[in-house]
Each structure stands twice: as C-alpha cells, then as structure tokens.
N, C-alpha and C positions, 0 to 999 in steps of 0.2 A: 503494500500499498506506500499511497506516496502521501508528503503534507498535505495538500490538496483534500486529501479524502475526509470521508465523515461516518464513522460507526449510527449503524439504524439500531441494530439489535444484535443480540447474541442469542444461539441459539444449541442449549446446552443438551448433549446427547448421552455422556457417561460419565458418571462421578466414582470416584475409586477412593479409600479411603482407608490406608496403610500407617502403621505405627508410624507417629511424630511426619507422617505424607496425604498432603491432597492433591488429588489429580482431579482435572476437568477438562473435555474434552468435548469440542461443539463447533460452532460455526459462526462467522461474523456475518454479517450483512452489511454493505458499507454499499457508501454510492463517491462520486466523484462532483469535484464542486464544476456546476456548471452545467448536471446534468441531472435527471431524476430519475438515470437507470440507476440499479442496485447490481451487485455482486456478492456470491458467496464464495468464503474461503474457510478451512479449516483452520482452529483454534486448541493448543496445549497448553492448560496454564498449569503450574505444577509449586506447588510451597511447601517449605522442611519449617516443621514446628519443633518448639522446644518439648519435654516432656512429658508439660503437664496444658498443654496448648494453650499458653497466653499469648504466647511472643511466636516472632519468624524468627528464621536462622537466615533463610533466603527462599525468593523466589526466582521462578523461571515459567518467559513465557513464548511461546513458541508459535509464529505464523505465520500464515500465506504458502502459496504454491506458485511453481514456477507462472509465467506473469503468458504464457503459450499455452496454459489446462485455467486460464482465470472461465470460472463459470457464472455466467449470468444468473442472477434471482429467479428470473421468472423461468426457466429450463429446471434449475433446482428444484424451483417449486412444485414443478409438474411429472418429478421424476423423484420426487425423495429419497424413496425407500432406497431407491439403484444408488443415487448417487450419495447417498451415507454410507452406505453398502462401502465405495469406492473408496471414499475416506478413511473409511476405519481401517480396510486393507492397507492405505498408502502411507496415511497420515498418523497412524499411531505406529510410532518408527522410531531408527535410532534418530537422534537428536540435530544429525548436521545435516538432514535434508531439505530443513523449513529454509522458508526465505529468509524470514526475519526473526532474530534470537534476542531477546532481550531479558537479560541476569542481572540480578540484585543478589549481594551477599552484607547479611547485617553486621559488621565490623566496626 
C-alpha cells in the first residue's frame, strides 16, 4: 500500500491464542486517494505478551501481496470463500514473503 491509500475495514478470518502470543489473520480492505475503488490484501498481526498478558513485548504486522496480485474488492466479495482459501494457503506463510513488514520491540 502506498502513502495515499486509506483503510476502509479489516475482516478478521482467524485468531490464534498461544501462551504469551496472539495472532490475527485477516484481510484489509483499502482504497486509493482519488478513486472510489477498493482492494483487498491479507494481513497477519502478531503480538508477544508478558507472562500475565498485562503488557506487550513486541508486535509484528505483515501486510500485502505482490502488486501484480492486487485483488479488487468487488471480485473478492463475489468469490470470498475461494479467495480466503487462496489467502490461507499463501499468506499464513514464512514471514519473508510479505510486501510490507512492521516490527516493534518494546525495550
């Protein structure tokens, strides 16, 4: 996503709760300034927490797919189950395959 894009919604598809870690897999619906069109791209957000879950240690946000694979929302919405299956197969994946990666360590 580029700097003039905006986020319309986040569709959560899966939540995993592990000891000291929470992962959320979903899709971001976003638009581009100057248009009314919207696109969908996968999102994986992970947060590492302290032992009693009162504070975070680090969080990571993995976002986006290759621009050649941008998916318009109208297409996604018509074939949501098929597209979510594709996203699950390709984007709950090694962390080095995402277009954008944001890492924050609290220290």
